[in-house]
C-alpha positions, 0 to 999 in steps of 0.5 A: 509531453504525452510521450513522457507521461506514457513512458514513465508508466511502462518503465514500472515492471508488471511484477512489481506493480502486482507486488505493491497492489497486493500490499496495499490490498493487505494494508487496507484490510488491516485498516479495516480490521483494526476498526472492527476490532477497536472495541473488543481489543484496543492494543490489537487494534492499534497494532493493526492500525500501524501495520496498515499504515506502514504497508501503505506508505511503503507501498506508495513510496516503492510505486513512486520510486519506481516511476523515476 
């Protein structure tokens, strides 16, 4: 059983993992920026929130699909 779990993690390319982590970090930055901008510019905060949520969802999806 442990051999199957270790082989699943080794299937993920290093470059793919690096790209996913960078996108995930940028998504977190967008979400934090949306919180800071919320009071001064509501429309821009909504755009940042949408961008961060979509980017986070896409990176998690790519990560889960690459493990199969």
